[in-house]
C-alpha positions as CSV (number, residue, x, y, z in Angstrom):
1,X,-91.3,-10.1,-60.7
2,X,-92.1,-8.0,-57.4
3,X,-89.1,-6.0,-56.2
4,X,-87.1,-7.7,-53.1
5,X,-87.7,-5.6,-49.7
6,X,-84.5,-4.6,-48.1
7,X,-83.8,-4.9,-44.7
8,X,-80.2,-4.0,-44.7
9,X,-79.1,-0.9,-45.6
10,X,-80.9,0.7,-43.1
11,X,-79.7,-1.7,-40.0
12,X,-76.4,-0.7,-41.8
13,X,-77.0,2.6,-42.0
14,X,-77.6,3.5,-38.5
15,X,-75.1,1.8,-36.9
16,X,-72.6,4.0,-38.2
17,X,-74.8,7.2,-37.0
18,X,-75.3,5.5,-34.2
19,X,-71.1,5.3,-33.2
20,X,-71.3,9.2,-34.5
21,X,-73.4,10.7,-32.3
22,X,-72.4,8.3,-29.0
23,X,-69.0,8.2,-29.2
24,X,-67.7,12.1,-28.8
25,X,-70.0,11.8,-25.8
26,X,-67.6,9.2,-24.3
27,X,-64.1,10.5,-21.9
28,X,-61.1,9.3,-23.8
29,X,-57.7,9.4,-21.6
30,X,-55.8,9.7,-24.7
31,X,-57.0,13.3,-26.0
32,X,-56.9,14.4,-21.8
33,X,-54.5,17.6,-21.8
34,X,-51.5,17.2,-19.8
35,X,-50.9,19.1,-16.7
36,X,-49.2,22.3,-17.0
37,X,-46.0,22.5,-16.2
38,X,-44.7,23.9,-13.1
39,X,-43.0,27.1,-13.2
40,X,-41.3,29.2,-10.6
41,X,-41.9,33.2,-10.8
42,X,-39.1,35.3,-9.7
43,X,-39.8,39.4,-8.4
44,X,-38.4,42.3,-10.4
45,X,-36.1,44.3,-9.7
46,X,-36.2,48.2,-9.4
47,X,-33.4,50.0,-10.4
48,X,-32.5,53.4,-11.8
49,X,-31.4,52.5,-15.1
50,X,-29.4,55.7,-17.1
51,X,-30.5,55.6,-21.0
52,X,-27.6,56.4,-23.1
53,X,-26.9,55.8,-27.0
54,X,-23.8,56.4,-28.9
55,X,-23.2,55.9,-31.8
56,X,-19.7,56.1,-34.0
57,X,-19.8,55.5,-37.5
58,X,-18.9,57.0,-40.3
59,X,-21.6,57.6,-43.0
60,X,-21.1,56.6,-46.6
61,X,-23.5,55.5,-49.5
62,X,-22.3,52.2,-50.9
63,X,-23.0,53.5,-54.4
64,X,-22.8,56.5,-56.8
65,X,-26.1,57.4,-58.8
66,X,-26.1,60.4,-61.3
67,X,-29.8,62.2,-62.1
68,X,-29.9,63.7,-65.2
69,X,-32.8,65.8,-66.4
70,X,-34.7,64.1,-69.4
71,X,-36.3,67.2,-70.7
72,X,-34.7,70.3,-71.2
73,X,-36.4,73.7,-69.6
């Protein structure tokens, strides 16, 4: 019995291939990025700043630790 000639798979394979090659070239408005937001910009103010830091604190350990030598000498 002779084998039948198949023409369908070639055509079925060419349609998705053609779509995959053509679709990225088409402009899609849904994927377009929106315009950047409008922002206001102000000029920086120049003035002298006095650098001063004052730290008032009492330093105390949170726990006590005993250090003991484990070897003699």
